[in-house]
PyMOL CGO cylinders between C-alpha atoms (Angstrom):
from pymol import cmd
from pymol.cgo import CYLINDER

trace = [
    CYLINDER, 12.12, -1.87, 12.35, 15.45, -1.28, 14.06, 0.3, 1, 1, 1, 1, 1, 1,
    CYLINDER, 15.45, -1.28, 14.06, 13.81, -1.85, 17.42, 0.3, 1, 1, 1, 1, 1, 1,
    CYLINDER, 13.81, -1.85, 17.42, 12.88, -5.39, 16.44, 0.3, 1, 1, 1, 1, 1, 1,
    CYLINDER, 12.88, -5.39, 16.44, 16.34, -5.98, 14.96, 0.3, 1, 1, 1, 1, 1, 1,
    CYLINDER, 16.34, -5.98, 14.96, 17.96, -4.75, 18.19, 0.3, 1, 1, 1, 1, 1, 1,
    CYLINDER, 17.96, -4.75, 18.19, 15.73, -7.01, 20.29, 0.3, 1, 1, 1, 1, 1, 1,
    CYLINDER, 15.73, -7.01, 20.29, 16.84, -10.02, 18.26, 0.3, 1, 1, 1, 1, 1, 1,
    CYLINDER, 16.84, -10.02, 18.26, 20.49, -8.95, 18.57, 0.3, 1, 1, 1, 1, 1, 1,
    CYLINDER, 20.49, -8.95, 18.57, 20.13, -8.53, 22.34, 0.3, 1, 1, 1, 1, 1, 1,
    CYLINDER, 20.13, -8.53, 22.34, 18.73, -12.05, 22.70, 0.3, 1, 1, 1, 1, 1, 1,
    CYLINDER, 18.73, -12.05, 22.70, 21.64, -13.42, 20.66, 0.3, 1, 1, 1, 1, 1, 1,
    CYLINDER, 21.64, -13.42, 20.66, 24.13, -11.32, 22.61, 0.3, 1, 1, 1, 1, 1, 1,
    CYLINDER, 24.13, -11.32, 22.61, 25.01, -9.32, 19.50, 0.3, 1, 1, 1, 1, 1, 1,
    CYLINDER, 25.01, -9.32, 19.50, 25.83, -5.66, 18.96, 0.3, 1, 1, 1, 1, 1, 1,
    CYLINDER, 25.83, -5.66, 18.96, 23.00, -3.11, 19.16, 0.3, 1, 1, 1, 1, 1, 1,
    CYLINDER, 23.00, -3.11, 19.16, 22.63, -0.27, 16.65, 0.3, 1, 1, 1, 1, 1, 1,
    CYLINDER, 22.63, -0.27, 16.65, 22.22, 2.97, 18.58, 0.3, 1, 1, 1, 1, 1, 1,
    CYLINDER, 22.22, 2.97, 18.58, 23.04, 5.60, 15.94, 0.3, 1, 1, 1, 1, 1, 1,
    CYLINDER, 23.04, 5.60, 15.94, 20.54, 7.94, 14.28, 0.3, 1, 1, 1, 1, 1, 1,
    CYLINDER, 20.54, 7.94, 14.28, 18.10, 6.19, 11.95, 0.3, 1, 1, 1, 1, 1, 1,
    CYLINDER, 18.10, 6.19, 11.95, 19.12, 6.14, 8.30, 0.3, 1, 1, 1, 1, 1, 1,
    CYLINDER, 19.12, 6.14, 8.30, 16.94, 7.33, 5.44, 0.3, 1, 1, 1, 1, 1, 1,
    CYLINDER, 16.94, 7.33, 5.44, 16.42, 3.73, 4.32, 0.3, 1, 1, 1, 1, 1, 1,
    CYLINDER, 16.42, 3.73, 4.32, 15.24, 2.74, 7.80, 0.3, 1, 1, 1, 1, 1, 1,
    CYLINDER, 15.24, 2.74, 7.80, 12.81, 5.66, 7.92, 0.3, 1, 1, 1, 1, 1, 1,
    CYLINDER, 12.81, 5.66, 7.92, 11.48, 4.79, 4.45, 0.3, 1, 1, 1, 1, 1, 1,
    CYLINDER, 11.48, 4.79, 4.45, 11.02, 1.13, 5.43, 0.3, 1, 1, 1, 1, 1, 1,
    CYLINDER, 11.02, 1.13, 5.43, 9.12, 2.14, 8.58, 0.3, 1, 1, 1, 1, 1, 1,
    CYLINDER, 9.12, 2.14, 8.58, 6.91, 4.56, 6.67, 0.3, 1, 1, 1, 1, 1, 1,
    CYLINDER, 6.91, 4.56, 6.67, 6.16, 1.95, 4.00, 0.3, 1, 1, 1, 1, 1, 1,
    CYLINDER, 6.16, 1.95, 4.00, 5.28, -0.58, 6.70, 0.3, 1, 1, 1, 1, 1, 1,
    CYLINDER, 5.28, -0.58, 6.70, 2.82, 1.86, 8.30, 0.3, 1, 1, 1, 1, 1, 1,
    CYLINDER, 2.82, 1.86, 8.30, 1.20, 2.65, 4.92, 0.3, 1, 1, 1, 1, 1, 1,
    CYLINDER, 1.20, 2.65, 4.92, 0.82, -1.06, 4.11, 0.3, 1, 1, 1, 1, 1, 1,
    CYLINDER, 0.82, -1.06, 4.11, -0.70, -1.76, 7.50, 0.3, 1, 1, 1, 1, 1, 1,
    CYLINDER, -0.70, -1.76, 7.50, -3.25, 1.05, 7.17, 0.3, 1, 1, 1, 1, 1, 1,
    CYLINDER, -3.25, 1.05, 7.17, -4.11, 0.11, 3.58, 0.3, 1, 1, 1, 1, 1, 1,
    CYLINDER, -4.11, 0.11, 3.58, -4.59, -3.56, 4.48, 0.3, 1, 1, 1, 1, 1, 1,
    CYLINDER, -4.59, -3.56, 4.48, -6.88, -2.61, 7.36, 0.3, 1, 1, 1, 1, 1, 1,
    CYLINDER, -6.88, -2.61, 7.36, -9.11, -0.51, 5.08, 0.3, 1, 1, 1, 1, 1, 1,
    CYLINDER, -9.11, -0.51, 5.08, -8.75, -2.19, 1.66, 0.3, 1, 1, 1, 1, 1, 1,
    CYLINDER, -8.75, -2.19, 1.66, -7.61, -5.72, 2.46, 0.3, 1, 1, 1, 1, 1, 1,
    CYLINDER, -7.61, -5.72, 2.46, -10.06, -7.45, 0.10, 0.3, 1, 1, 1, 1, 1, 1,
    CYLINDER, -10.06, -7.45, 0.10, -9.20, -5.15, -2.79, 0.3, 1, 1, 1, 1, 1, 1,
    CYLINDER, -9.20, -5.15, -2.79, -5.46, -5.57, -2.24, 0.3, 1, 1, 1, 1, 1, 1,
    CYLINDER, -5.46, -5.57, -2.24, -5.87, -9.36, -2.12, 0.3, 1, 1, 1, 1, 1, 1,
    CYLINDER, -5.87, -9.36, -2.12, -7.74, -9.37, -5.44, 0.3, 1, 1, 1, 1, 1, 1,
    CYLINDER, -7.74, -9.37, -5.44, -5.22, -7.03, -7.09, 0.3, 1, 1, 1, 1, 1, 1,
    CYLINDER, -5.22, -7.03, -7.09, -2.38, -9.33, -6.06, 0.3, 1, 1, 1, 1, 1, 1,
    CYLINDER, -2.38, -9.33, -6.06, -4.19, -12.45, -7.31, 0.3, 1, 1, 1, 1, 1, 1,
    CYLINDER, -4.19, -12.45, -7.31, -5.43, -11.21, -10.67, 0.3, 1, 1, 1, 1, 1, 1,
    CYLINDER, -5.43, -11.21, -10.67, -3.64, -10.54, -13.92, 0.3, 1, 1, 1, 1, 1, 1,
    CYLINDER, -3.64, -10.54, -13.92, -6.22, -7.95, -14.95, 0.3, 1, 1, 1, 1, 1, 1,
    CYLINDER, -6.22, -7.95, -14.95, -5.15, -4.36, -14.34, 0.3, 1, 1, 1, 1, 1, 1,
    CYLINDER, -5.15, -4.36, -14.34, -8.27, -3.20, -12.51, 0.3, 1, 1, 1, 1, 1, 1,
    CYLINDER, -8.27, -3.20, -12.51, -10.68, -4.42, -9.87, 0.3, 1, 1, 1, 1, 1, 1,
    CYLINDER, -10.68, -4.42, -9.87, -13.62, -3.62, -12.14, 0.3, 1, 1, 1, 1, 1, 1,
    CYLINDER, -13.62, -3.62, -12.14, -12.70, -6.66, -14.25, 0.3, 1, 1, 1, 1, 1, 1,
    CYLINDER, -12.70, -6.66, -14.25, -13.29, -8.91, -11.24, 0.3, 1, 1, 1, 1, 1, 1,
    CYLINDER, -13.29, -8.91, -11.24, -17.02, -9.57, -10.84, 0.3, 1, 1, 1, 1, 1, 1,
    CYLINDER, -17.02, -9.57, -10.84, -16.63, -10.11, -7.09, 0.3, 1, 1, 1, 1, 1, 1,
    CYLINDER, -16.63, -10.11, -7.09, -15.13, -6.67, -6.51, 0.3, 1, 1, 1, 1, 1, 1,
    CYLINDER, -15.13, -6.67, -6.51, -17.44, -4.44, -8.51, 0.3, 1, 1, 1, 1, 1, 1,
    CYLINDER, -17.44, -4.44, -8.51, -18.92, -3.14, -5.24, 0.3, 1, 1, 1, 1, 1, 1,
    CYLINDER, -18.92, -3.14, -5.24, -15.64, -1.48, -4.25, 0.3, 1, 1, 1, 1, 1, 1,
    CYLINDER, -15.64, -1.48, -4.25, -15.70, 2.30, -4.53, 0.3, 1, 1, 1, 1, 1, 1,
    CYLINDER, -15.70, 2.30, -4.53, -11.98, 2.38, -5.33, 0.3, 1, 1, 1, 1, 1, 1,
    CYLINDER, -11.98, 2.38, -5.33, -12.61, 0.83, -8.76, 0.3, 1, 1, 1, 1, 1, 1,
    CYLINDER, -12.61, 0.83, -8.76, -13.04, 4.29, -10.22, 0.3, 1, 1, 1, 1, 1, 1,
    CYLINDER, -13.04, 4.29, -10.22, -9.56, 5.27, -9.00, 0.3, 1, 1, 1, 1, 1, 1,
    CYLINDER, -9.56, 5.27, -9.00, -7.93, 2.64, -11.26, 0.3, 1, 1, 1, 1, 1, 1,
    CYLINDER, -7.93, 2.64, -11.26, -5.94, 1.08, -8.38, 0.3, 1, 1, 1, 1, 1, 1,
    CYLINDER, -5.94, 1.08, -8.38, -2.79, -1.00, -8.67, 0.3, 1, 1, 1, 1, 1, 1,
    CYLINDER, -2.79, -1.00, -8.67, -0.09, -2.41, -6.40, 0.3, 1, 1, 1, 1, 1, 1,
    CYLINDER, -0.09, -2.41, -6.40, 3.30, -0.74, -6.86, 0.3, 1, 1, 1, 1, 1, 1,
    CYLINDER, 3.30, -0.74, -6.86, 6.73, -2.41, -6.64, 0.3, 1, 1, 1, 1, 1, 1,
    CYLINDER, 6.73, -2.41, -6.64, 6.87, -1.83, -2.85, 0.3, 1, 1, 1, 1, 1, 1,
    CYLINDER, 6.87, -1.83, -2.85, 3.49, -3.51, -2.33, 0.3, 1, 1, 1, 1, 1, 1,
    CYLINDER, 3.49, -3.51, -2.33, 1.58, -0.26, -1.73, 0.3, 1, 1, 1, 1, 1, 1,
    CYLINDER, 1.58, -0.26, -1.73, -1.88, 0.44, -3.10, 0.3, 1, 1, 1, 1, 1, 1,
    CYLINDER, -1.88, 0.44, -3.10, -1.68, 3.28, -5.63, 0.3, 1, 1, 1, 1, 1, 1,
    CYLINDER, -1.68, 3.28, -5.63, -4.07, 5.07, -7.98, 0.3, 1, 1, 1, 1, 1, 1,
    CYLINDER, -4.07, 5.07, -7.98, -3.68, 5.89, -11.64, 0.3, 1, 1, 1, 1, 1, 1,
    CYLINDER, -3.68, 5.89, -11.64, -6.64, 8.28, -11.39, 0.3, 1, 1, 1, 1, 1, 1,
    CYLINDER, -6.64, 8.28, -11.39, -10.13, 8.09, -12.76, 0.3, 1, 1, 1, 1, 1, 1,
    CYLINDER, -10.13, 8.09, -12.76, -10.69, 5.90, -15.79, 0.3, 1, 1, 1, 1, 1, 1,
    CYLINDER, -10.69, 5.90, -15.79, -12.99, 8.46, -17.39, 0.3, 1, 1, 1, 1, 1, 1,
    CYLINDER, -12.99, 8.46, -17.39, -12.41, 12.21, -17.41, 0.3, 1, 1, 1, 1, 1, 1,
    CYLINDER, -12.41, 12.21, -17.41, -14.85, 14.29, -15.40, 0.3, 1, 1, 1, 1, 1, 1,
    CYLINDER, -14.85, 14.29, -15.40, -17.40, 16.02, -17.62, 0.3, 1, 1, 1, 1, 1, 1,
    CYLINDER, -17.40, 16.02, -17.62, -16.75, 19.75, -17.43, 0.3, 1, 1, 1, 1, 1, 1,
    CYLINDER, -16.75, 19.75, -17.43, -20.51, 20.40, -17.46, 0.3, 1, 1, 1, 1, 1, 1,
    CYLINDER, -20.51, 20.40, -17.46, -21.03, 18.47, -14.21, 0.3, 1, 1, 1, 1, 1, 1,
    CYLINDER, -21.03, 18.47, -14.21, -18.21, 20.10, -12.25, 0.3, 1, 1, 1, 1, 1, 1,
    CYLINDER, -18.21, 20.10, -12.25, -19.13, 22.86, -9.88, 0.3, 1, 1, 1, 1, 1, 1,
    CYLINDER, -19.13, 22.86, -9.88, -17.31, 26.10, -10.53, 0.3, 1, 1, 1, 1, 1, 1,
]
cmd.load_cgo(trace, "trace")
Protein backbone atom coordinates (compact mmCIF):
# COMPACT_ATOMS: atom_id res chain seq x y z
CA UNK A 1 0.00 0.00 0.00
CA UNK A 2 2.83 2.39 0.82
CA UNK A 3 4.49 1.52 -2.47
CA UNK A 4 1.50 2.85 -4.39
CA UNK A 5 1.31 5.92 -2.16
CA UNK A 6 5.03 6.61 -2.76
CA UNK A 7 4.59 6.23 -6.52
CA UNK A 8 1.83 8.84 -6.48
CA UNK A 9 3.97 11.15 -4.33
CA UNK A 10 6.93 10.74 -6.69
CA UNK A 11 4.80 11.73 -9.69
CA UNK A 12 3.58 14.81 -7.81
CA UNK A 13 7.10 15.63 -6.64
CA UNK A 14 6.13 15.03 -3.02
CA UNK A 15 7.98 13.50 -0.09
CA UNK A 16 8.48 9.72 -0.03
CA UNK A 17 7.96 7.65 3.12
CA UNK A 18 11.02 5.47 3.62
CA UNK A 19 10.72 4.47 7.29
CA UNK A 20 9.80 1.01 8.59
CA UNK A 21 6.21 0.00 7.90
CA UNK A 22 3.77 0.73 10.72
CA UNK A 23 1.44 -1.83 12.26
CA UNK A 24 -1.53 -0.15 10.59
CA UNK A 25 0.15 -0.39 7.19
CA UNK A 26 0.93 -4.07 7.71
CA UNK A 27 -2.66 -4.75 8.81
CA UNK A 28 -4.05 -2.90 5.77
CA UNK A 29 -1.81 -4.92 3.44
CA UNK A 30 -2.76 -8.20 5.09
CA UNK A 31 -6.47 -7.35 4.90
CA UNK A 32 -6.09 -6.47 1.22
CA UNK A 33 -4.46 -9.84 0.49
CA UNK A 34 -7.19 -11.73 2.38
CA UNK A 35 -9.94 -9.86 0.51
CA UNK A 36 -8.29 -10.54 -2.82
CA UNK A 37 -7.96 -14.28 -2.12
CA UNK A 38 -11.51 -14.53 -0.77
CA UNK A 39 -12.97 -12.70 -3.77
CA UNK A 40 -11.10 -15.01 -6.14
CA UNK A 41 -12.52 -18.12 -4.46
CA UNK A 42 -15.90 -16.96 -3.07
CA UNK A 43 -16.77 -13.92 -5.18
CA UNK A 44 -20.39 -14.94 -5.84
CA UNK A 45 -21.03 -15.73 -2.18
CA UNK A 46 -19.48 -12.44 -1.03
CA UNK A 47 -21.57 -10.52 -3.57
CA UNK A 48 -24.79 -12.14 -2.30
CA UNK A 49 -23.87 -11.56 1.35
CA UNK A 50 -23.29 -7.87 0.64
CA UNK A 51 -26.58 -7.52 -1.27
CA UNK A 52 -28.91 -9.37 1.07
CA UNK A 53 -30.38 -8.45 4.43
CA UNK A 54 -30.70 -12.10 5.42
CA UNK A 55 -27.92 -13.34 7.69
CA UNK A 56 -27.04 -16.48 5.72
CA UNK A 57 -26.57 -17.59 2.15
CA UNK A 58 -28.93 -20.51 2.71
CA UNK A 59 -31.84 -18.04 2.69
CA UNK A 60 -30.98 -17.08 -0.88
CA UNK A 61 -32.38 -19.67 -3.29
CA UNK A 62 -29.67 -18.90 -5.86
CA UNK A 63 -26.84 -19.72 -3.47
CA UNK A 64 -28.01 -22.97 -1.93
CA UNK A 65 -25.36 -24.81 -3.96
CA UNK A 66 -22.51 -23.13 -2.07
CA UNK A 67 -20.72 -25.43 0.35
CA UNK A 68 -19.93 -22.52 2.67
CA UNK A 69 -23.60 -22.22 3.66
CA UNK A 70 -23.01 -24.68 6.48
CA UNK A 71 -20.29 -22.42 7.91
CA UNK A 72 -22.83 -19.63 8.57
CA UNK A 73 -20.75 -17.00 6.71
CA UNK A 74 -20.94 -13.24 7.13
CA UNK A 75 -19.00 -10.15 6.09
CA UNK A 76 -17.21 -8.43 8.98
CA UNK A 77 -16.70 -4.68 9.45
CA UNK A 78 -13.45 -4.79 7.41
CA UNK A 79 -15.18 -6.48 4.48
CA UNK A 80 -13.68 -9.92 5.14
CA UNK A 81 -15.60 -13.17 4.81
CA UNK A 82 -15.93 -14.78 8.25
CA UNK A 83 -17.63 -17.85 9.71
CA UNK A 84 -19.82 -18.15 12.76
CA UNK A 85 -19.43 -21.94 12.64
CA UNK A 86 -21.84 -24.68 11.77
CA UNK A 87 -25.53 -23.94 12.15
CA UNK A 88 -26.21 -27.36 13.65
CA UNK A 89 -23.99 -29.13 16.18
CA UNK A 90 -22.23 -32.25 14.97
CA UNK A 91 -23.92 -35.41 16.24
CA UNK A 92 -21.53 -37.09 18.67
CA UNK A 93 -22.57 -40.50 17.30
CA UNK A 94 -21.33 -39.66 13.80
CA UNK A 95 -17.94 -38.29 14.83
CA UNK A 96 -14.98 -40.59 14.51
CA UNK A 97 -13.07 -41.07 17.73
